[in-house]
C-alpha positions as CSV (number, residue, x, y, z in Angstrom):
1,M,-103.8,263.8,67.8
2,A,-106.5,263.0,70.4
3,R,-108.6,261.1,67.9
4,Q,-105.8,258.5,67.6
5,H,-106.5,257.5,71.2
6,A,-110.3,257.7,71.0
7,A,-112.7,254.9,70.7
8,R,-116.3,255.0,69.6
9,G,-118.9,254.7,72.4
10,W,-122.2,256.0,73.7
11,C,-122.4,259.4,75.5
12,E,-125.5,259.6,77.7
13,R,-125.4,263.4,77.7
14,C,-125.1,263.8,73.9
15,G,-127.6,261.0,73.4
16,G,-125.5,259.4,70.7
17,E,-122.4,257.6,69.6
18,V,-119.3,259.7,69.9
19,E,-115.5,259.4,70.2
20,L,-114.5,258.7,73.8
21,L,-111.1,259.7,75.1
22,P,-109.4,257.9,78.0
23,S,-109.0,260.2,81.0
24,A,-105.2,259.8,81.0
25,E,-105.0,261.2,77.4
26,A,-107.4,264.0,78.2
27,G,-105.3,264.8,81.2
28,R,-102.2,265.1,79.0
29,L,-104.0,267.4,76.6
30,L,-105.2,269.7,79.4
31,E,-101.9,269.3,81.4
32,V,-103.7,268.1,84.5
33,H,-103.8,264.8,86.4
34,P,-106.6,262.6,85.2
35,E,-108.2,262.6,88.6
36,Q,-108.5,266.4,88.5
37,L,-110.8,266.2,85.4
38,T,-113.8,265.1,87.6
39,G,-113.7,268.5,89.3
40,L,-112.7,270.5,86.2
41,K,-115.9,272.0,84.9
42,Q,-117.6,268.6,85.3
43,S,-120.9,270.0,84.2
44,K,-119.4,270.8,80.8
45,L,-117.3,267.6,80.4
46,H,-119.3,264.5,79.6
47,L,-117.7,261.8,81.7
48,G,-118.4,258.0,81.5
49,K,-117.1,255.0,83.3
50,A,-114.7,252.6,81.7
51,K,-113.0,249.4,82.7
52,E,-109.9,251.3,83.7
53,G,-111.0,254.7,85.1
54,F,-113.2,256.8,83.0
55,V,-113.6,258.3,79.5
56,I,-114.5,261.8,78.3
57,C,-116.7,262.6,75.3
58,L,-114.4,264.1,72.8
59,K,-117.1,266.4,71.5
60,S,-117.6,267.9,75.0
61,L,-113.9,268.2,75.5
62,L,-113.5,270.2,72.3
63,R,-116.4,272.4,73.2
64,F,-114.9,273.0,76.6
65,L,-111.5,274.0,75.1
66,Q,-113.2,276.3,72.6
67,S,-115.2,278.0,75.4
68,A,-112.0,278.4,77.4
69,N,-110.2,279.6,74.3
70,V,-107.5,276.9,74.9
71,Q,-105.7,275.0,72.3
72,P,-105.0,271.3,73.1
73,R,-101.3,270.5,73.5
74,S,-100.0,268.4,70.7
75,R,-97.8,265.5,71.4
76,Q,-94.2,265.8,70.2
77,K,-92.2,262.8,69.3
């Protein structure tokens, strides 16, 4: 579901083009307020600035979830 909200962009830490997820969407997946993401294992999450807030490298977010053994929450309609 997260990929529906992602846009392609450059991740400095990955050194390549990746899918970037808006912080609000990442916050919903992790069930935290988007502002809390900057303090949540920031060294593992690749954050970038965007026009409205910041974005998170989807690749790093998925690695973070795997290492924490957490499954992203899916959105229900």
